[in-house]
C-alpha positions, 0 to 999 in steps of 0.5 A: 476192306481196304481204305480208299486213298486219301483225297486232297482235303483229307491230306490237308487236314492231316497236315495241319494236325500231324505235320505234312510228313505224316500226311504224305506217309499216309498217302503213300501207304494208300497208294502202295496198297492200291498196287497188286499185293504180293503172294502171302505165306501162311499165318504164323504165331511168331517171327525170327530173323532166320525163321527158326522158332522154338515154341509151337503155335499151341505153347502155353508159356515160356519155359523159363517162367513159373506159370502159376507164380503168385501176384503181389508185392513190390520190386524196386531198383536203380535201373540198369539200362537206358534207351533213347532219351533216358538218363540213368541219373534223372528224368523230367518227362514221361515221353521216352520215345522222342529226342526232347527231355529225359524220359523215365525208365520203365515206360515200356511197362505201360505200352503193349506191342504187336509181339513180345520177345522170347528171352531164351531165343536170340531173336524170336518174338511171339504174338501179343496184340497181334495174334498172327502174322503172314509174310509175303514170299518176297519179304516186303509185306507183313500183315499183322492180324490183331486180337479183338480183345486188345484194350487201352487202360480206359477200356477203349479198343486197341485197333489197327488205326492205333498201330498205324498211327504209332508207327507213322509217328515214331518214324516221323517224330520219334527219337532219331534212333527209332526213326533210323530203324524204321527208315526201310518201312515204306508204308503202313495201312489198316485193312479194317480194324484188325489187320495192319499191313506194313511194307518194307524196302526190298533190301531192308535189314533182317531185324526191321520187322522185329523192331516194328513188332516190338515198338510201343503202340500209342492211342491215336485218340489220346494224341489227337488232342496232344502233341506227340513230340513234346516232353510232358509229365502227364501220364500217357494212356497205355495198354500194357500190364502196368500204368504209371502211379506215383512219381517225383521227377528226378527222384523216383517213379512207380508203376502199378500193375493193371489188375484187369489187364486184357492180355494177362492170360496170353502165353507170352504173359503167363508167369511174368509181370508178377509184382503189384508195383515196380519202382525205379529210384534215381540217385545222382551219386553211386555211393549215395545209391548204395547206402540207400540200398543198405538201408532198404530204400529199395530192394534190388541192385545190380552192382557196376562198381567193382570196388563196392562189390569187393569191399562194400558188401559187408554190412549187418543185413548181409551178414545176417542173411537178409541180403543176398549176393549172386554172380549170374553169367551174361552170355550176351555180347558185351559190346563196346565200352570205352572213351569214344573220341569225337572225330568231328573235332580236328585234333582227332582226325588222324588215326595215328593220333587216336592210336597214340591216346590208347598207349596212354591208358594203362588198363592193367594198372587200373584193373589191379589198383582200382577194380580188384582185377574184376574185369577183362580188357575190351578189344572188339566192338562185338566183345564176348560173342562169336561175332568178334574177329580173332587172329588172321582172317579165315577162309570165309572172311577172305571169300567175302572180301574177294566177292566184293571185288573193286568195292574194296581197295587192295589196302583195305583187304590187307588191313582186314586180312591181318590180325585185328588191332587191339589196344596195347598191354602195359607193364602195369606200372601206371606209366609204361615208358615204352608205350608212352614213347610209342605214343610220342612217335605216333604223334610226331608222325601225325605232325604234332610236336612239343613246344614249351611243354605243350603238344602243338600242331604245325600252326602252333595250335595246342592239343586239348581233350575234355572228358565229358560225363554226368556222374563222377564214378569214372573220374578216378579211372580217368585221372591216371589216363589224364596224367599220362596224356599230360606227359605227352603234352596234351591239355586234358581235363574231366568235366562233370555236368548235370544229366540234362546238359550231358544229354543235350551235348551228346545229342548235338555231338558237343564233346571231345570224348565221353564214356559209353557202353554200346551193345549190339544184339545177338543178330545185329542188323539195322542198329549197326547203321545207327552205331557206325553208319555215315548217315548217322554221323550227322544225325542228332541223337544218334549212337554214332558218337565218334562220327564214323563216316567210312564207305567201307564200314557202310559197305560191310554193314550192308553185307551184315544186313544182307546175310541170309544165314547165321554163318554168313552173318558171323563172317560179315560181322567179323569183317566189320569188326576188323575194319572198325578196330582199324579205325582207332575210333575209341580207347577201349575200356573193360567188360565183365561178362557177368551180372553182379546182383544183390537183393533183399531176401524177399523174392522167389524165382522160377525153378527152371533154368534162367534164359540165355539172352536176358537177366529176366529180373524182375520179369520172372521173379515174384514176392515171397508169400509174406511180402505179397500184401 
């Protein structure tokens, strides 16, 4: 049965405990469901952006797992990914879904979600807490039917009330990136204990339902007595395959496998979560972290430093076969890595200035002398994917531009029809005079000139850049860049700060330039607004570090979101890539297109082919027989 709309007294009570916004959202949900419900389609076992699913309703496990993999042993690593408020170098909070604090890596292990991703499909998810989902004919209403056996770790049932609470809290008080992704969720409500109804705006991004389906589910009862949006080192109540074990803030955190985990035999969980313990280590210095690996302080390492990969893996344990090295292909979009320039700073307001900075970075010299020629130059925001723009615009791209009519100016069209901008190729000398002369010319055209050896504007204000970072591994790459910038009269320096300060300054956009790698999914949607949308430029904690606020970019993001086929999606992404590259918002760096991994020889893995869209480590690996105790 449907719940009644909340009365005024209930709203006031909710306002006091959750905040006015939550009460209004709940009120809106009640009103929405009081309206005539749209016609619903049949229940299905999974979702994807374009409706294509590889696995049938009766599938028993994913193809890339070993279904009878044994349980036991430990897996330890330095985490290779970070999301929301997480840092690679430290943690001081066990709340990873808000803006405050530095969340620990691995917190997703303790929370279940409505559905779980298949790693061998570009965007498909299958039932976890939700055993089925039905979608209205107009795509605005999704009804998730929950499994009655779902439980939190304290044995309490996981019900629709917990799902509703979680989605509302994440939208109202969650990290701004999550809130942005949920902006087209117009209401959430429970139909009894086992059905959650989620309504979406009519023109929502295609991936928003997938985001909703994969967000963590929190216990409403647990957070009734605790503030949701506060940093805390108290382990929260979860429902997933692991619970938090031992930890020391800033040094390590362990997760212990839940032996009686309610969902262990579901098809999406068969053959995964095989280790009894998973541990994340933290080191503020990469060299110290590598030495710890050599000493077997942890067992698995993805190597991100080319110099270490080329020269450091020659130690006794490796020569004796106790440590293994591999290079795994990475078929995911490599995304955008580079020095992102903060356009909120006046010295970066002119695109000619931003382009001039690119002429001062000698990638060819850096790659040869510092990185053992291990990398390729990044040129696109969709690098290493079929979403990348190449050459002059093709017929499909031109047709899309023409369909936009007066919303694009003739100058916009000409820019996007031409070859997309790419950073210059140097002579590899480290100080290409031809490129530096071009940089000087661009700066002069933008109104800057040299006075007493310093670059100044018409008012005599000097040009300065501070490169902000929270760990020093890229200082040796930035220093030659800084040297060339000084030849142009720019006062540049590298500033190293601790991880919490770094995160605070990024959240408030208090920096000149910083290095980041942003990767979009194989089917990008709502996340593009967070990376490049005008609204995100003013949203604290967003990924729009450069402060891009371009109406044409916003328009093209909407075309990506509106694409109803994969071919249309590719066309729209290529146009968006052309426009973004024309803006010169960054100084592109490099990418690998591979995972360089090293590990102590204590693991086994499935015989099946590795999934296309993920490393699948440690998800599908398990401990060797003598290591399972």
